[in-house]
N, C-alpha and C positions, 0 to 999 in steps of 0.2 A: 616170634609167631605171635608173645602178649603182647610188647610192645607195638603190635600192627595193629593187634586188639584194642587197643587204649586207643590210638590214634583216633580210628573210623569211630572210635564213640565217640572222642573229643566232637569229630565234627559234624557229628551229627546230633549232638546236645547245643552247642553251639548258636545255630538255628533256629532253634527252638526256644531257649534261653530267647533271641531276642523279640521273635514274634511274639513269646510272653508279654515282654514288655511293652510293646507296642499297641499289644490285645489291653493293657494298663491303663496304657495314655488315652488310650482311645474313649472308655471307661470315664477318665480324668477331665475328659473336652467336652464330652457329650454332658456331660453334670453339667459344668463352667457356662453351660452353654442354656438347660435346659432348667436348672435350677428358681431361679428366682422372678421364673415366673407363674413358680407352683405356691403357695400361699395354705393359710391354715384361717378356718373360719371355726368362728361359737356362735349363736344365736342361743335362742329362746329354749331348753329342751334339745337342745344339738350341738355336736363338736362333728368335725371333719378337717375336711381339706379342699380346695380348688385351685384352679389355672385358671390363668388371664390369657385370652382367646381374644382380646378387640385393645388396640392400641386408645382407645376412647374408655377405657376400663370396665370392659364389663367380663363378668369370674365364672365359670362353668361351675357349679358344681353341685352336692346331692343336698335331697332333702334332709335325709338324715344328720346332713353338717349343720341346714338352716335352721333347723325344726320345723313344725307344719305349721306354726304361723305367724313366728316372729318378720315383721316387715325392713328390722331395722339388724344387721348384724354386724360383728366384731371382725375385722380380716387382720392376718396378722403376717407380712411378710418378711424378706430376707432384711437385716439392720435391725431388729427390734421393734419393728414400727408397728401400731397399731392402726389403724384404719376405720373407720363407720363405713359401713355398706350397707344399700338399699335391695330389699331383694324385686325384683323385678318381675319376675314369675317362678310358680311353679306348677312343671307335669307328674303330676301322683304315677301316671301307669308307665311313665318313661324313668320316674324317682331320682328326678335332676330341678336344680333350681337355676334362673339365671338372677345375679347379683351385681350393682352397678356401683365402681367407687368411681373419686374424680382421678383424671384421669394424671394427671402430676402425681400420682403416686405410682403409677406405671414402671414401673421396670423392666421388664422381659414381655414378649407377650411368645404362645407357644403356636408353632406354624403348624395347622392340621392335617396331618397325612387320610392317605387312603384306605380308610382300613375292610373296605371290601377286597383289598388287592392283601393282604395282609393271610403268612399260608406258617402252617404250621411245620414247630422247627425251627424260625426265625427267632433272632436274640430280643428280646425285650425288657424293659422298665417300670419297673412301678414308682413314683416318687408322689410325695405327700408329707403331712405333719403322725406321721405315726408315734406315737407314743407323748404326742408334745411336742414334738423334737423342734420346730420350728419359734413353739411359746417357750419354750424354757433354754433353751439352746443354739437358737437361732441358725439351724441346721435342717432344713430338706433329710428324710429322708429317702435316700436313691435304695432300691432292692436289685438283681439282675436273674433272670432265669430267661427261658424262652419258650415259644405257643406251645402249646401241650394240646387242644385242641379248638374246635371253632364249632357252635352246635345248636340244637335251640333247647333254651334253659325252662322245664315246665311247669319249675315247683319255686315256696320260697322258702328261705329260712328268716330267723328272726325278723326285723321289724323289714326287708326290704322289698320292692313293691311290685319290680321289674320281673318279667317276663318274656321272655325272645329271644332273639340271638345273643350269643356272648362269644367272646374272646377269651378263651382260660388260657391263662401265664402259669408255670410257676415259682414264677419271682413272689418272694412275700408279702404279705399284707396284716398287718397289722392293728389294734385299734388305734382308729385315728384316721387310716388309711383311706375312707369311705367318700366321694368324691376327688380324689386326687387324679393320676394321668397316665396311664398304661404305654409307655413307648415306644416308639419302633429304633432298629439300629439306627437312624442318620435324627435321631432327635423333635421327629413326629407325633403330633396327640393322637393317638389309631380309637381309647376308649377313658371311659368317663369311670374310676374301681367303682364296683356297688360291693356292699356288704354281704351277701348272696356268696354262697359256698358251695362245693362239692365239697357233701358228708362223707361219698367213700374213699376222696380222694384227697380232700382238704388241700383242693389248690385254688385259683386267687381267681375271681370273676371281674370282666371289665365292660357296661354294655358301647358296644361300636359306635363310633362315630359318625354314621350314616345313619343310625340308630336316633341319633338327637341334631343331628341337621338341622330340619324341615321345622322344626318346632324353633331349634335356637335361632333359625335366620328369622322369624316374624318379628325378630327385635334387632338382629345385628348380623349385615354378609357376615360370614366365616372364611367361605372358598369364594378364592380372587383367582384373575387372571391375571398373569404379571404387569404391572404397570409402568410407566413412562412418567418420566417429572419433566423432559426436556431440555435439562442442563449439562453439563459435562463440569465437573471440578475435580480438584488437586489440591488431598493435604498434607504438609506439610508445618513443623512445628508446632503443634494445636493451633493451625488455623486452615481454613478450608476457600482457597480463591476460587470464582468461577470460573472457568476457560472457555466456555460453549454455552453458546444459547443459542436451540435449536430456531426457524424462522417459525412460526407459526406453529410453536406447539407451548407446552402449557406453563414453562418459564416466562418466555415471549408474554405470552396475555397474562401476566402477573405483576409483569415488571419487573424481573429477573434482570440483569446486565450486566455484563461482560466485566469481570476485577470484585464483582459485587463478595464481600467475604460475609460467607454465610455464619452467623452466632447463634443460632436457635433455631430448630426445627424440631417441629409439633411438638412443640409447645417444651422442647428439649435441649439443653444444652450440649453442640455438640464440638468438638475436637479436634473428627478425624474421619471421611469416608466411613469408614466399616463404625462409624459411628450413626452415620446418616441412613445409611442400610438397614440396622435394630430399629430405627426411630420409627422407619417404613411401615417394618410389619403389621399385618392386621387391615393395610389400608387398600381401599381397592379405586377403579376406575369410578369417576364422577364423585368419589371424594374430594373434599376440602383442605388444604394439612397449611399451617400457619407458618411461614418461615421468618425470620428474622434475621437482616442485614445488613452490613456496616458498607455504608458506601459516605465518601469523602470526611471521612470522621463523624454521622450522628448514623444510629441506625432508625431504621423502616422494616414495618411491616407489613408484608404480602403474602397471598390468599393465592395458594397455588392448586389447583383442582388436574384432579391427575387424568390423565387416560391409557388405554389399553394398551399394552406394547408391541402388539402389530403400527402400531404407527409410528413407531420407530425407525 
């Protein structure tokens, strides 16, 4: 009977361990996918985190990170890079600021999720420059929790200014995290962390992206329907060869031809289809993407205007 019980217990434990390992791997995968889009921000009288939301160099952050009046700030990204950014907009009652950097410094862009679809109980992550982790350790801090509430916040604490709907998470938020990213289980940005907090619960709060969207899109469009490039390519041994160009599609209009080797896409060197997909994040229909192709031993620069996926 003892032997039989041990067999039953072992049979139960092994699948649980396998599930636990898969769960750990999913955290690591999400971190690798998203962390390069999270930056540290330091302005005159402010310090915090920011999130790259568009391939052209737009960063969402908190006024508490930029300071109230600074026109330029320092942006710290993975790789111990320090980049100067321009503060383009501040909206005090929404507590956020928009910073612009040169697109060549963009490493990754966070996909915008549907914050109105967030449910209490689902997994959430907070990423930011907690305790100057990016500045000192070249490492974006990440914490894990669950969405513990969605409600109207009618009071503010410390220097916070936002009142309205908030997403509450049990993921820890430490000094330097304000302006950082609240991310759902699929790695999508659903909220901007606010210094505000719940005194009775000591939980962390985020301003939902749908509350910020209209103000952000006065400057840059962050929600796009799927786009169509009009070409199909194959990547092999670090080279990307164009296999097909659709008639009257964006690629043909740009002058792309079958056999072209794509060497740069959206101002980034590319050597795989995955790198093209990454470079394409943040662009929408009617936006222009610069592509450098090698044809007959010579390089040519093309300007490809994206179209909506439905045309494909």
